[in-house]
mmCIF file of the N, C-alpha and C atoms, coordinates in Angstrom:
data_MODEL
# 
_entry.id   MODEL 
# 
loop_
_atom_site.group_PDB 
_atom_site.id 
_atom_site.type_symbol 
_atom_site.label_atom_id 
_atom_site.label_alt_id 
_atom_site.label_comp_id 
_atom_site.label_asym_id 
_atom_site.label_entity_id 
_atom_site.label_seq_id 
_atom_site.pdbx_PDB_ins_code 
_atom_site.Cartn_x 
_atom_site.Cartn_y 
_atom_site.Cartn_z 
_atom_site.occupancy 
_atom_site.B_iso_or_equiv 
_atom_site.pdbx_formal_charge 
_atom_site.auth_seq_id 
_atom_site.auth_comp_id 
_atom_site.auth_asym_id 
_atom_site.auth_atom_id 
_atom_site.pdbx_PDB_model_num 
ATOM 1   N N  . MET A 1 1  ? 85.404  54.253 156.267 1.00 0.00 ? 1  MET A N  1 
ATOM 2   C CA . MET A 1 1  ? 86.094  54.950 155.290 1.00 0.00 ? 1  MET A CA 1 
ATOM 3   C C  . MET A 1 1  ? 87.167  55.773 155.333 1.00 0.00 ? 1  MET A C  1 
ATOM 4   N N  . VAL A 1 2  ? 86.914  56.732 156.089 1.00 0.00 ? 2  VAL A N  1 
ATOM 5   C CA . VAL A 1 2  ? 87.869  57.434 156.441 1.00 0.00 ? 2  VAL A CA 1 
ATOM 6   C C  . VAL A 1 2  ? 88.963  57.035 156.790 1.00 0.00 ? 2  VAL A C  1 
ATOM 7   N N  . GLN A 1 3  ? 89.371  55.752 158.277 1.00 0.00 ? 3  GLN A N  1 
ATOM 8   C CA . GLN A 1 3  ? 90.475  55.141 157.915 1.00 0.00 ? 3  GLN A CA 1 
ATOM 9   C C  . GLN A 1 3  ? 91.244  54.913 156.712 1.00 0.00 ? 3  GLN A C  1 
ATOM 10  N N  . VAL A 1 4  ? 90.276  54.028 155.743 1.00 0.00 ? 4  VAL A N  1 
ATOM 11  C CA . VAL A 1 4  ? 91.001  53.765 154.466 1.00 0.00 ? 4  VAL A CA 1 
ATOM 12  C C  . VAL A 1 4  ? 91.907  54.562 153.779 1.00 0.00 ? 4  VAL A C  1 
ATOM 13  N N  . ARG A 1 5  ? 90.893  55.764 154.134 1.00 0.00 ? 5  ARG A N  1 
ATOM 14  C CA . ARG A 1 5  ? 91.514  56.469 153.193 1.00 0.00 ? 5  ARG A CA 1 
ATOM 15  C C  . ARG A 1 5  ? 93.252  57.394 153.793 1.00 0.00 ? 5  ARG A C  1 
ATOM 16  N N  . LYS A 1 6  ? 92.962  57.575 155.221 1.00 0.00 ? 6  LYS A N  1 
ATOM 17  C CA . LYS A 1 6  ? 94.433  58.065 155.971 1.00 0.00 ? 6  LYS A CA 1 
ATOM 18  C C  . LYS A 1 6  ? 95.189  56.950 155.819 1.00 0.00 ? 6  LYS A C  1 
ATOM 19  N N  . LEU A 1 7  ? 95.140  55.196 155.663 1.00 0.00 ? 7  LEU A N  1 
ATOM 20  C CA . LEU A 1 7  ? 96.114  54.467 155.773 1.00 0.00 ? 7  LEU A CA 1 
ATOM 21  C C  . LEU A 1 7  ? 96.502  54.895 154.622 1.00 0.00 ? 7  LEU A C  1 
ATOM 22  N N  . VAL A 1 8  ? 95.368  55.009 153.601 1.00 0.00 ? 8  VAL A N  1 
ATOM 23  C CA . VAL A 1 8  ? 96.535  54.875 151.623 1.00 0.00 ? 8  VAL A CA 1 
ATOM 24  C C  . VAL A 1 8  ? 96.868  56.244 151.813 1.00 0.00 ? 8  VAL A C  1 
ATOM 25  N N  . LEU A 1 9  ? 96.923  57.278 152.173 1.00 0.00 ? 9  LEU A N  1 
ATOM 26  C CA . LEU A 1 9  ? 97.803  58.615 152.323 1.00 0.00 ? 9  LEU A CA 1 
ATOM 27  C C  . LEU A 1 9  ? 99.132  58.267 153.130 1.00 0.00 ? 9  LEU A C  1 
ATOM 28  N N  . ALA A 1 10 ? 99.150  57.311 154.569 1.00 0.00 ? 10 ALA A N  1 
ATOM 29  C CA . ALA A 1 10 ? 100.118 57.067 155.138 1.00 0.00 ? 10 ALA A CA 1 
ATOM 30  C C  . ALA A 1 10 ? 101.024 56.127 153.749 1.00 0.00 ? 10 ALA A C  1 
ATOM 31  N N  . ILE A 1 11 ? 100.468 54.904 152.893 1.00 0.00 ? 11 ILE A N  1 
ATOM 32  C CA . ILE A 1 11 ? 101.493 54.198 152.605 1.00 0.00 ? 11 ILE A CA 1 
ATOM 33  C C  . ILE A 1 11 ? 102.323 55.327 151.134 1.00 0.00 ? 11 ILE A C  1 
ATOM 34  N N  . ALA A 1 12 ? 100.788 56.276 150.615 1.00 0.00 ? 12 ALA A N  1 
ATOM 35  C CA . ALA A 1 12 ? 102.083 56.978 149.661 1.00 0.00 ? 12 ALA A CA 1 
ATOM 36  C C  . ALA A 1 12 ? 102.794 57.836 149.734 1.00 0.00 ? 12 ALA A C  1 
ATOM 37  N N  . ALA A 1 13 ? 102.721 58.487 150.995 1.00 0.00 ? 13 ALA A N  1 
ATOM 38  C CA . ALA A 1 13 ? 103.821 59.057 151.930 1.00 0.00 ? 13 ALA A CA 1 
ATOM 39  C C  . ALA A 1 13 ? 104.662 58.803 151.962 1.00 0.00 ? 13 ALA A C  1 
ATOM 40  N N  . ALA A 1 14 ? 104.793 57.491 152.552 1.00 0.00 ? 14 ALA A N  1 
ATOM 41  C CA . ALA A 1 14 ? 106.029 56.522 152.952 1.00 0.00 ? 14 ALA A CA 1 
ATOM 42  C C  . ALA A 1 14 ? 106.489 55.998 151.431 1.00 0.00 ? 14 ALA A C  1 
ATOM 43  N N  . SER A 1 15 ? 105.974 55.643 150.291 1.00 0.00 ? 15 SER A N  1 
ATOM 44  C CA . SER A 1 15 ? 106.286 55.285 149.268 1.00 0.00 ? 15 SER A CA 1 
ATOM 45  C C  . SER A 1 15 ? 107.140 55.939 148.596 1.00 0.00 ? 15 SER A C  1 
ATOM 46  N N  . ALA A 1 16 ? 106.791 57.447 149.069 1.00 0.00 ? 16 ALA A N  1 
ATOM 47  C CA . ALA A 1 16 ? 107.638 58.456 147.832 1.00 0.00 ? 16 ALA A CA 1 
ATOM 48  C C  . ALA A 1 16 ? 108.618 59.178 149.149 1.00 0.00 ? 16 ALA A C  1 
ATOM 49  N N  . LEU A 1 17 ? 108.964 58.827 150.332 1.00 0.00 ? 17 LEU A N  1 
ATOM 50  C CA . LEU A 1 17 ? 109.980 58.700 151.127 1.00 0.00 ? 17 LEU A CA 1 
ATOM 51  C C  . LEU A 1 17 ? 110.896 58.150 151.410 1.00 0.00 ? 17 LEU A C  1 
ATOM 52  N N  . SER A 1 18 ? 110.539 56.608 150.635 1.00 0.00 ? 18 SER A N  1 
ATOM 53  C CA . SER A 1 18 ? 111.915 55.547 150.629 1.00 0.00 ? 18 SER A CA 1 
ATOM 54  C C  . SER A 1 18 ? 111.908 55.717 149.132 1.00 0.00 ? 18 SER A C  1 
ATOM 55  N N  . SER A 1 19 ? 111.835 56.058 148.419 1.00 0.00 ? 19 SER A N  1 
ATOM 56  C CA . SER A 1 19 ? 111.661 55.793 146.709 1.00 0.00 ? 19 SER A CA 1 
ATOM 57  C C  . SER A 1 19 ? 112.990 56.857 146.473 1.00 0.00 ? 19 SER A C  1 
ATOM 58  N N  . GLY A 1 20 ? 112.839 57.921 147.215 1.00 0.00 ? 20 GLY A N  1 
ATOM 59  C CA . GLY A 1 20 ? 113.724 59.755 147.494 1.00 0.00 ? 20 GLY A CA 1 
ATOM 60  C C  . GLY A 1 20 ? 114.925 58.654 148.107 1.00 0.00 ? 20 GLY A C  1 
ATOM 61  N N  . MET A 1 21 ? 115.645 57.963 148.953 1.00 0.00 ? 21 MET A N  1 
ATOM 62  C CA . MET A 1 21 ? 116.516 57.584 149.823 1.00 0.00 ? 21 MET A CA 1 
ATOM 63  C C  . MET A 1 21 ? 117.305 56.583 148.217 1.00 0.00 ? 21 MET A C  1 
ATOM 64  N N  . ALA A 1 22 ? 115.888 55.926 147.856 1.00 0.00 ? 22 ALA A N  1 
ATOM 65  C CA . ALA A 1 22 ? 116.736 55.016 147.210 1.00 0.00 ? 22 ALA A CA 1 
ATOM 66  C C  . ALA A 1 22 ? 117.889 55.294 146.196 1.00 0.00 ? 22 ALA A C  1 
ATOM 67  N N  . GLN A 1 23 ? 117.576 56.521 146.054 1.00 0.00 ? 23 GLN A N  1 
ATOM 68  C CA . GLN A 1 23 ? 118.519 57.151 144.558 1.00 0.00 ? 23 GLN A CA 1 
ATOM 69  C C  . GLN A 1 23 ? 119.189 57.921 145.116 1.00 0.00 ? 23 GLN A C  1 
ATOM 70  N N  . ALA A 1 24 ? 119.815 58.196 146.462 1.00 0.00 ? 24 ALA A N  1 
ATOM 71  C CA . ALA A 1 24 ? 120.390 59.316 146.951 1.00 0.00 ? 24 ALA A CA 1 
ATOM 72  C C  . ALA A 1 24 ? 122.134 58.852 146.589 1.00 0.00 ? 24 ALA A C  1 
ATOM 73  N N  . LEU A 1 25 ? 122.630 57.959 146.261 1.00 0.00 ? 25 LEU A N  1 
ATOM 74  C CA . LEU A 1 25 ? 123.656 57.549 145.846 1.00 0.00 ? 25 LEU A CA 1 
ATOM 75  C C  . LEU A 1 25 ? 124.087 58.006 144.804 1.00 0.00 ? 25 LEU A C  1 
ATOM 76  N N  . GLY A 1 26 ? 125.196 58.526 144.837 1.00 0.00 ? 26 GLY A N  1 
ATOM 77  C CA . GLY A 1 26 ? 125.982 59.120 143.356 1.00 0.00 ? 26 GLY A CA 1 
ATOM 78  C C  . GLY A 1 26 ? 126.962 58.095 142.707 1.00 0.00 ? 26 GLY A C  1 
ATOM 79  N N  . LEU A 1 27 ? 127.520 57.911 141.815 1.00 0.00 ? 27 LEU A N  1 
ATOM 80  C CA . LEU A 1 27 ? 128.064 57.249 141.439 1.00 0.00 ? 27 LEU A CA 1 
ATOM 81  C C  . LEU A 1 27 ? 129.411 57.805 141.362 1.00 0.00 ? 27 LEU A C  1 
ATOM 82  N N  . GLY A 1 28 ? 130.700 57.960 140.788 1.00 0.00 ? 28 GLY A N  1 
ATOM 83  C CA . GLY A 1 28 ? 132.211 58.285 140.607 1.00 0.00 ? 28 GLY A CA 1 
ATOM 84  C C  . GLY A 1 28 ? 132.857 57.460 139.814 1.00 0.00 ? 28 GLY A C  1 
ATOM 85  N N  . GLU A 1 29 ? 134.302 56.675 140.121 1.00 0.00 ? 29 GLU A N  1 
ATOM 86  C CA . GLU A 1 29 ? 134.839 56.260 138.786 1.00 0.00 ? 29 GLU A CA 1 
ATOM 87  C C  . GLU A 1 29 ? 134.668 55.226 138.699 1.00 0.00 ? 29 GLU A C  1 
ATOM 88  N N  . LEU A 1 30 ? 135.251 54.799 137.598 1.00 0.00 ? 30 LEU A N  1 
ATOM 89  C CA . LEU A 1 30 ? 134.595 53.537 137.543 1.00 0.00 ? 30 LEU A CA 1 
ATOM 90  C C  . LEU A 1 30 ? 136.153 52.437 136.739 1.00 0.00 ? 30 LEU A C  1 
ATOM 91  N N  . THR A 1 31 ? 136.435 51.259 137.645 1.00 0.00 ? 31 THR A N  1 
ATOM 92  C CA . THR A 1 31 ? 137.274 51.080 137.582 1.00 0.00 ? 31 THR A CA 1 
ATOM 93  C C  . THR A 1 31 ? 137.448 49.814 136.720 1.00 0.00 ? 31 THR A C  1 
ATOM 94  N N  . LEU A 1 32 ? 137.917 49.516 135.800 1.00 0.00 ? 32 LEU A N  1 
ATOM 95  C CA . LEU A 1 32 ? 138.185 47.946 134.840 1.00 0.00 ? 32 LEU A CA 1 
ATOM 96  C C  . LEU A 1 32 ? 139.545 47.182 135.633 1.00 0.00 ? 32 LEU A C  1 
ATOM 97  N N  . LYS A 1 33 ? 139.126 45.870 135.888 1.00 0.00 ? 33 LYS A N  1 
ATOM 98  C CA . LYS A 1 33 ? 139.221 45.025 135.824 1.00 0.00 ? 33 LYS A CA 1 
ATOM 99  C C  . LYS A 1 33 ? 140.025 43.651 134.666 1.00 0.00 ? 33 LYS A C  1 
ATOM 100 N N  . SER A 1 34 ? 138.962 43.600 133.968 1.00 0.00 ? 34 SER A N  1 
ATOM 101 C CA . SER A 1 34 ? 139.258 42.684 133.039 1.00 0.00 ? 34 SER A CA 1 
ATOM 102 C C  . SER A 1 34 ? 139.560 43.054 132.090 1.00 0.00 ? 34 SER A C  1 
ATOM 103 N N  . THR A 1 35 ? 140.013 42.213 131.310 1.00 0.00 ? 35 THR A N  1 
ATOM 104 C CA . THR A 1 35 ? 140.697 42.301 129.974 1.00 0.00 ? 35 THR A CA 1 
ATOM 105 C C  . THR A 1 35 ? 139.917 41.942 128.873 1.00 0.00 ? 35 THR A C  1 
ATOM 106 N N  . PRO A 1 36 ? 140.415 42.722 127.587 1.00 0.00 ? 36 PRO A N  1 
ATOM 107 C CA . PRO A 1 36 ? 139.283 42.363 126.383 1.00 0.00 ? 36 PRO A CA 1 
ATOM 108 C C  . PRO A 1 36 ? 139.274 40.973 126.279 1.00 0.00 ? 36 PRO A C  1 
ATOM 109 N N  . ASN A 1 37 ? 137.654 40.759 126.090 1.00 0.00 ? 37 ASN A N  1 
ATOM 110 C CA . ASN A 1 37 ? 137.866 39.441 125.123 1.00 0.00 ? 37 ASN A CA 1 
ATOM 111 C C  . ASN A 1 37 ? 137.674 38.073 126.693 1.00 0.00 ? 37 ASN A C  1 
ATOM 112 N N  . GLN A 1 38 ? 137.252 39.223 127.941 1.00 0.00 ? 38 GLN A N  1 
ATOM 113 C CA . GLN A 1 38 ? 137.130 38.171 129.079 1.00 0.00 ? 38 GLN A CA 1 
ATOM 114 C C  . GLN A 1 38 ? 135.806 38.995 129.713 1.00 0.00 ? 38 GLN A C  1 
ATOM 115 N N  . PRO A 1 39 ? 135.405 38.229 130.264 1.00 0.00 ? 39 PRO A N  1 
ATOM 116 C CA . PRO A 1 39 ? 133.702 38.880 131.400 1.00 0.00 ? 39 PRO A CA 1 
ATOM 117 C C  . PRO A 1 39 ? 134.061 40.225 131.969 1.00 0.00 ? 39 PRO A C  1 
ATOM 118 N N  . LEU A 1 40 ? 133.280 41.068 131.464 1.00 0.00 ? 40 LEU A N  1 
ATOM 119 C CA . LEU A 1 40 ? 133.067 42.365 132.340 1.00 0.00 ? 40 LEU A CA 1 
ATOM 120 C C  . LEU A 1 40 ? 133.656 42.242 134.120 1.00 0.00 ? 40 LEU A C  1 
ATOM 121 N N  . VAL A 1 41 ? 134.596 42.591 134.500 1.00 0.00 ? 41 VAL A N  1 
ATOM 122 C CA . VAL A 1 41 ? 135.230 42.748 135.725 1.00 0.00 ? 41 VAL A CA 1 
ATOM 123 C C  . VAL A 1 41 ? 135.328 44.970 136.367 1.00 0.00 ? 41 VAL A C  1 
ATOM 124 N N  . ALA A 1 42 ? 134.545 45.331 137.207 1.00 0.00 ? 42 ALA A N  1 
ATOM 125 C CA . ALA A 1 42 ? 134.902 46.294 137.234 1.00 0.00 ? 42 ALA A CA 1 
ATOM 126 C C  . ALA A 1 42 ? 134.855 47.030 138.641 1.00 0.00 ? 42 ALA A C  1 
ATOM 127 N N  . GLU A 1 43 ? 134.494 47.714 138.765 1.00 0.00 ? 43 GLU A N  1 
ATOM 128 C CA . GLU A 1 43 ? 134.554 48.114 140.647 1.00 0.00 ? 43 GLU A CA 1 
ATOM 129 C C  . GLU A 1 43 ? 133.797 49.928 140.584 1.00 0.00 ? 43 GLU A C  1 
ATOM 130 N N  . ILE A 1 44 ? 132.874 50.353 140.789 1.00 0.00 ? 44 ILE A N  1 
ATOM 131 C CA . ILE A 1 44 ? 132.034 51.509 140.580 1.00 0.00 ? 44 ILE A CA 1 
ATOM 132 C C  . ILE A 1 44 ? 132.463 52.437 141.999 1.00 0.00 ? 44 ILE A C  1 
ATOM 133 N N  . GLU A 1 45 ? 132.927 53.062 141.703 1.00 0.00 ? 45 GLU A N  1 
ATOM 134 C CA . GLU A 1 45 ? 133.321 54.038 143.310 1.00 0.00 ? 45 GLU A CA 1 
ATOM 135 C C  . GLU A 1 45 ? 131.136 54.891 143.467 1.00 0.00 ? 45 GLU A C  1 
ATOM 136 N N  . LEU A 1 46 ? 131.349 54.457 145.318 1.00 0.00 ? 46 LEU A N  1 
ATOM 137 C CA . LEU A 1 46 ? 130.167 54.890 145.377 1.00 0.00 ? 46 LEU A CA 1 
ATOM 138 C C  . LEU A 1 46 ? 130.109 56.599 145.780 1.00 0.00 ? 46 LEU A C  1 
ATOM 139 N N  . LEU A 1 47 ? 129.369 57.526 145.270 1.00 0.00 ? 47 LEU A N  1 
ATOM 140 C CA . LEU A 1 47 ? 129.493 58.581 146.711 1.00 0.00 ? 47 LEU A CA 1 
ATOM 141 C C  . LEU A 1 47 ? 128.498 58.799 147.486 1.00 0.00 ? 47 LEU A C  1 
ATOM 142 N N  . ASP A 1 48 ? 128.446 59.369 148.574 1.00 0.00 ? 48 ASP A N  1 
ATOM 143 C CA . ASP A 1 48 ? 127.070 59.448 149.055 1.00 0.00 ? 48 ASP A CA 1 
ATOM 144 C C  . ASP A 1 48 ? 126.633 58.843 150.050 1.00 0.00 ? 48 ASP A C  1 
ATOM 145 N N  . VAL A 1 49 ? 127.016 57.773 150.153 1.00 0.00 ? 49 VAL A N  1 
ATOM 146 C CA . VAL A 1 49 ? 126.720 57.102 151.094 1.00 0.00 ? 49 VAL A CA 1 
ATOM 147 C C  . VAL A 1 49 ? 126.066 56.780 152.110 1.00 0.00 ? 49 VAL A C  1 
ATOM 148 N N  . GLN A 1 50 ? 127.092 58.444 152.913 1.00 0.00 ? 50 GLN A N  1 
ATOM 149 C CA . GLN A 1 50 ? 126.113 58.747 154.286 1.00 0.00 ? 50 GLN A CA 1 
ATOM 150 C C  . GLN A 1 50 ? 126.398 57.276 155.042 1.00 0.00 ? 50 GLN A C  1 
ATOM 151 N N  . GLN A 1 51 ? 125.340 57.101 156.028 1.00 0.00 ? 51 GLN A N  1 
ATOM 152 C CA . GLN A 1 51 ? 125.397 55.837 156.600 1.00 0.00 ? 51 GLN A CA 1 
ATOM 153 C C  . GLN A 1 51 ? 124.755 54.767 156.420 1.00 0.00 ? 51 GLN A C  1 
ATOM 154 N N  . LEU A 1 52 ? 124.594 54.133 154.806 1.00 0.00 ? 52 LEU A N  1 
ATOM 155 C CA . LEU A 1 52 ? 124.643 52.606 154.943 1.00 0.00 ? 52 LEU A CA 1 
ATOM 156 C C  . LEU A 1 52 ? 125.617 51.863 154.363 1.00 0.00 ? 52 LEU A C  1 
ATOM 157 N N  . THR A 1 53 ? 125.449 50.504 154.817 1.00 0.00 ? 53 THR A N  1 
ATOM 158 C CA . THR A 1 53 ? 126.549 49.509 154.820 1.00 0.00 ? 53 THR A CA 1 
ATOM 159 C C  . THR A 1 53 ? 126.745 49.254 154.128 1.00 0.00 ? 53 THR A C  1 
ATOM 160 N N  . ALA A 1 54 ? 127.060 48.278 153.203 1.00 0.00 ? 54 ALA A N  1 
ATOM 161 C CA . ALA A 1 54 ? 127.768 47.124 152.336 1.00 0.00 ? 54 ALA A CA 1 
ATOM 162 C C  . ALA A 1 54 ? 126.518 46.595 152.111 1.00 0.00 ? 54 ALA A C  1 
ATOM 163 N N  . ALA A 1 55 ? 125.727 46.025 153.127 1.00 0.00 ? 55 ALA A N  1 
ATOM 164 C CA . ALA A 1 55 ? 124.435 45.202 152.899 1.00 0.00 ? 55 ALA A CA 1 
ATOM 165 C C  . ALA A 1 55 ? 123.573 45.779 152.703 1.00 0.00 ? 55 ALA A C  1 
ATOM 166 N N  . GLU A 1 56 ? 123.353 46.933 152.683 1.00 0.00 ? 56 GLU A N  1 
ATOM 167 C CA . GLU A 1 56 ? 122.500 48.166 152.159 1.00 0.00 ? 56 GLU A CA 1 
ATOM 168 C C  . GLU A 1 56 ? 122.239 48.152 150.680 1.00 0.00 ? 56 GLU A C  1 
ATOM 169 N N  . VAL A 1 57 ? 123.411 48.403 150.427 1.00 0.00 ? 57 VAL A N  1 
ATOM 170 C CA . VAL A 1 57 ? 123.100 48.682 148.873 1.00 0.00 ? 57 VAL A CA 1 
ATOM 171 C C  . VAL A 1 57 ? 122.984 47.415 147.855 1.00 0.00 ? 57 VAL A C  1 
ATOM 172 N N  . VAL A 1 58 ? 122.143 47.307 147.326 1.00 0.00 ? 58 VAL A N  1 
ATOM 173 C CA . VAL A 1 58 ? 121.716 46.533 146.501 1.00 0.00 ? 58 VAL A CA 1 
ATOM 174 C C  . VAL A 1 58 ? 121.620 46.385 145.198 1.00 0.00 ? 58 VAL A C  1 
ATOM 175 N N  . PRO A 1 59 ? 123.116 46.331 144.272 1.00 0.00 ? 59 PRO A N  1 
ATOM 176 C CA . PRO A 1 59 ? 122.479 46.641 142.832 1.00 0.00 ? 59 PRO A CA 1 
ATOM 177 C C  . PRO A 1 59 ? 121.816 45.927 142.011 1.00 0.00 ? 59 PRO A C  1 
ATOM 178 N N  . SER A 1 60 ? 121.105 46.083 141.111 1.00 0.00 ? 60 SER A N  1 
ATOM 179 C CA . SER A 1 60 ? 120.090 45.547 140.078 1.00 0.00 ? 60 SER A CA 1 
ATOM 180 C C  . SER A 1 60 ? 120.428 45.809 138.767 1.00 0.00 ? 60 SER A C  1 
ATOM 181 N N  . LEU A 1 61 ? 119.923 45.080 138.263 1.00 0.00 ? 61 LEU A N  1 
ATOM 182 C CA . LEU A 1 61 ? 119.488 46.015 136.329 1.00 0.00 ? 61 LEU A CA 1 
ATOM 183 C C  . LEU A 1 61 ? 119.046 46.335 136.507 1.00 0.00 ? 61 LEU A C  1 
ATOM 184 N N  . ALA A 1 62 ? 118.443 47.501 135.185 1.00 0.00 ? 62 ALA A N  1 
ATOM 185 C CA . ALA A 1 62 ? 117.232 47.721 135.348 1.00 0.00 ? 62 ALA A CA 1 
ATOM 186 C C  . ALA A 1 62 ? 116.015 47.269 134.634 1.00 0.00 ? 62 ALA A C  1 
ATOM 187 N N  . SER A 1 63 ? 115.225 47.474 134.822 1.00 0.00 ? 63 SER A N  1 
ATOM 188 C CA . SER A 1 63 ? 113.917 46.544 133.830 1.00 0.00 ? 63 SER A CA 1 
ATOM 189 C C  . SER A 1 63 ? 113.511 47.265 132.129 1.00 0.00 ? 63 SER A C  1 
ATOM 190 N N  . PRO A 1 64 ? 113.949 45.965 131.551 1.00 0.00 ? 64 PRO A N  1 
ATOM 191 C CA . PRO A 1 64 ? 113.664 46.551 130.207 1.00 0.00 ? 64 PRO A CA 1 
ATOM 192 C C  . PRO A 1 64 ? 112.756 48.134 129.603 1.00 0.00 ? 64 PRO A C  1 
ATOM 193 N N  . ASP A 1 65 ? 112.018 48.354 130.138 1.00 0.00 ? 65 ASP A N  1 
ATOM 194 C CA . ASP A 1 65 ? 111.223 49.337 130.473 1.00 0.00 ? 65 ASP A CA 1 
ATOM 195 C C  . ASP A 1 65 ? 112.675 50.988 130.173 1.00 0.00 ? 65 ASP A C  1 
ATOM 196 N N  . ASP A 1 66 ? 113.194 50.659 131.084 1.00 0.00 ? 66 ASP A N  1 
ATOM 197 C CA . ASP A 1 66 ? 114.240 51.644 131.723 1.00 0.00 ? 66 ASP A CA 1 
ATOM 198 C C  . ASP A 1 66 ? 114.756 51.903 130.697 1.00 0.00 ? 66 ASP A C  1 
ATOM 199 N N  . PHE A 1 67 ? 115.651 50.907 130.008 1.00 0.00 ? 67 PHE A N  1 
ATOM 200 C CA . PHE A 1 67 ? 116.810 50.521 128.741 1.00 0.00 ? 67 PHE A CA 1 
ATOM 201 C C  . PHE A 1 67 ? 116.020 50.855 127.834 1.00 0.00 ? 67 PHE A C  1 
ATOM 202 N N  . ALA A 1 68 ? 114.588 50.671 127.656 1.00 0.00 ? 68 ALA A N  1 
ATOM 203 C CA . ALA A 1 68 ? 114.090 51.213 125.912 1.00 0.00 ? 68 ALA A CA 1 
ATOM 204 C C  . ALA A 1 68 ? 113.913 52.934 126.890 1.00 0.00 ? 68 ALA A C  1 
ATOM 205 N N  . LYS A 1 69 ? 113.318 53.674 127.542 1.00 0.00 ? 69 LYS A N  1 
ATOM 206 C CA . LYS A 1 69 ? 113.470 54.916 127.558 1.00 0.00 ? 69 LYS A CA 1 
ATOM 207 C C  . LYS A 1 69 ? 114.736 55.293 127.683 1.00 0.00 ? 69 LYS A C  1 
ATOM 208 N N  . ALA A 1 70 ? 116.011 54.817 127.748 1.00 0.00 ? 70 ALA A N  1 
ATOM 209 C CA . ALA A 1 70 ? 117.087 55.086 128.137 1.00 0.00 ? 70 ALA A CA 1 
ATOM 210 C C  . ALA A 1 70 ? 118.119 55.705 126.614 1.00 0.00 ? 70 ALA A C  1 
ATOM 211 N N  . GLY A 1 71 ? 117.109 54.593 125.831 1.00 0.00 ? 71 GLY A N  1 
ATOM 212 C CA . GLY A 1 71 ? 118.101 54.650 124.497 1.00 0.00 ? 71 GLY A CA 1 
ATOM 213 C C  . GLY A 1 71 ? 118.981 53.566 124.577 1.00 0.00 ? 71 GLY A C  1 
# 
């Protein structure tokens, strides 16, 4: 039982630390590349990337719940 509790605490600590790292990027200037009535093409400058490579930055859409919370 003690080993299970230690494992749960270790997983919780690792999750807390890794989720903080995921939110460490800042967003800079947005540069619009598309024209009106065309699919959106834009570039967003990333700030504070530190030692991340382009392969480590994986953009994705927020969940519908997150969009609802944001309004």
